[in-house]
N, C-alpha and C positions, 0 to 999 in steps of 0.2 A: 060350220061355215061362217064366214064373216058377213055380217049384215050391215049394210050402209043405209043409214036413215038420214032424213033431212037435218035432224039435230046434229048428227056427227059431221055432216058436211059444213054446217054453220060453225061448229066448234073448230074444225080444222081451218076454215077460212079466217076465223077470228085469230087463231094462233099464227097463221101465216102473215096476216095483216099486222099483228103486234110485232112479230119478228122483223117485218119490213120497216115498221116505224122506228124500232130500236136501232136497226142498222143505218137508216137514214139519219137518225140523230147522231150516231157515232161518226158517220162520214162528214156531217155538217160541222161537228166539233173539231175534227181533224183538219178540215178545210179552213176553219176559222183560225186554228193554231198556225197553219202554214202561212196564211195571209198576214197574221200578226208578226211572225218571224220575218217575212219579206219586208213589211213596213218598217220594222225596227232596223233592219240592215240598210234600207234606203235612207232612213233618217240619220243613221250613223254616218253614212257616206256623205250626205248633205252637210252634216255638222263638220266633218273633216274638211270638206271643200271650203266651207265658210271660214273656218279657222285659218286655212292657208291664204284665202283671199284677204282676210283682215290683217294677217301678218304682212302680206305684200303691200297693202295700202299704208300700213304704219311705217314700213321701211321707206316707201316713196315720200310720205309726208315728212319724215325725218330729214331726208335729203333736201326737200324743198325748204324746210325751215332753216337748215344750215346754209343753204344758198342765199336765202333772204337775209340772214344774219350777216353773211359775208358782204353782201351788197350794201347793207346799212353801215357796216364798219368802213367800207370803202368810201361811202358818202361822208362819213364823219371825218375821215382822213383828208378829204378834200375841203373841209371847212364847214360842212353842214352841221348845224347843232340843233338844239331845241327838240322838235318831234323825233328826229333821228336818234338822238341820244336816249330819249325816253323809250322809244321802240326797242332799241338795243337792250336797255336795262330790263324791260318786260320780257323780251324773248329769252335772255340769259337766265332770268329768274324762273321762268316757266320751264326751261330745259333742265335747270338744276333741280327743281321740284320733281319733275318727271323721272329724272335719273335716280332719285332716291325712293321711288315707289316700289 
């Protein structure tokens, strides 16, 4: 016949507790892994959106610079010299340097 003693109950309880602790640790590790994967995906999405935004801003700035350059050239054609000519030279030099990067 099977005899159940206090010591066997304590041993069984310790084994069940240890098994529960091991399972909890495994589930916590899996949950941590899932959260990290979700954070990496969110970060990659933010990086992609940021790159698209930067590209759009650069295109807009390029159009603005060309518009300003056209206005300055128009002023020079009307006889404005001095600062207008220097600004045109600086803008054209900057555009040339940026085009070769």
